[in-house]
C-alpha positions, 0 to 999 in steps of 0.5 A: 500499500502507498501513503497519502504523500506518495500518491500526492507528490509522486504519482503525476508528472508532465513528461515521463522518460523511460531510460536513463542513457545518453538519449534519456537524460539529453531528452529530459534536459531538453524538455526542462529547458523547453518547459521549465515549469513542467515536471520531468521525470526519467525512469531507469530500471538498473542502478546505472544505465542498462544498455551501452551508455556506461559501457561503450569505448569512448570514441568520439567517432564519425565512422571509419573510411571503409565503414562510410565506403561500405555504407555507400554500397548500400545507401544512397549518397544523401543518406549517408551524408545526412547520418554523417552530419547527425553524428558531427551535430550530436557530438557538437551538442554533447560538447557544448552542453557538458563541456570538454574537460567534463567529458575528458574529450581529447583529440590525440588522433583517429586511425584506421588499419587497412589490410591487404583486401582493403587496400583498394579503398585508398583509391576512394579517398579523395572521392570521400573527402569531396563528398564530405567536405561541405560538412567537414570543412576539412580533409577527413581522411589521409594516409598515414603509413609512416606512423604503422611502425612508430605505433608498433602494429603488425606489418603483416596486417596493417598495410596501410593506416588512414588518419581520420582528422574529425574524431575524438575520444571521450571518457565515458564514466566522466561524461555520464556523471556530467550528463547526470549531473546536468539532468538533476541540476536542470531539475529533472527527477531521476529514479533508478531501480524502477522497472516499467512492466507496461504502459497504458494510454488513456484519453487524458494521459498515459499510465506507467506500470512500474514494478516496485522491487521491495514492496512487491506491488505495482506502482502507477504513474501518470504523465502527459507525454511519454518518451521511450528511450530504451534502445536495444530494450524497446521491443519489451515496451513496443513489440512491432518496432524495427530494432534488434539488439546487438551485443558489443564485447569489450576488454582492457588490459592492465597498464602497459609501460611504454605503450607506443600509441595514443588515440582511437583506432578501427579496422575491418570496416569499423567492426573492431575498435581499440584505444589508449586509456590510462596507459592500457589498451581497450579493444572491442568489436567482433559482433560480425563473427556471430551476428545471430549469437549477438543479437541478444540482450543477454550481458554474457560474454561470448566465449568465441569473440573473447578469444578472438579479441584476445588473439588480435590483440597479440597478433595485430595490435601488440605483437611484440608486447606482453599484456594481461587482461584486467577486465571484460564486459559487454554492452548492448546496442541496437540496430535495424534495417538501416542505420538511421535511428528512429525518432517517432510519435507512436500517438499524440502522447507516446514518443520514442527515440531509439536504435542508435546503431553503435553511435550513441555517443555521437548522435544521441544528443541531436537524436534527443533534440529531434525528439524534444522538437517532435513533442513540442510540435505534437 
């Protein structure tokens, strides 16, 4: 049973957002900025965001050259450009909102290792740079083969190296702490441990049914607008939405004395990515080894992929260096039939921003702004 005070003060809100990741918190801030006198609540079922917002690699990335060229094989130029610009705007909005110091933003260089079979793609860099120039205002990709030996990568894999001048890195933990702090400072309420079972739309409002983990009861909240920002977990609330989860495996080494490189790196069309952080190597990817198996919301580790990551770390990234694995983890991303996120009004009261395509850090802030505009224009 709930008290009179609980029913009076904690049951009705103007706006409720489900999901306390990058998109959910950014949406909450945007709604509070748009409607300063309205009450805004964020619900998160975990102690921390459940998907990938606190479990990503901290790449402020726009997409590697081979990834973009691969996209251009299956997508029209204007769609690839639209998505690239969304990433650029999203990163600019994130940095402007929180400040580079608070998110640990740095530009230590962004690079892509090119294998023998990918060498023909180098002939398309001029085309790619010309295509992107109206957005980047600078040459986005250039060859940097002279740095391969300096970085210590295996020459039998890295036949070439492409520098990406538009990429940076962030500290994921700092970013999410800063974003949560900005959310609370804006006057938004955030409740964790609040698992939403379902929602029901009525004529005048939306009811959100939450499982109370302590009292073994269901708690019902009411709001004027509901925003669903649950990315890979959206099908639990919207079964028909085009969202497929994609688990991302990650490992990090113990500190490596004399590590030869800094910055962020991609290879194999962006399916693998690594970086230096605190003198360690953080390395993730390999989802392409088992697309079906990784289409899951289970946080368990895929042994096949973990073995592959350790092998590539030894053979390609640190071929002559002793290392020890310090931690392993997984995050859950969301994908669909195309790479563009879904920002949609499901009704006059229920909205959603989801399917970040593994680019939530880059696009999340801008996608949230699109969602707020959609609500404002309803």
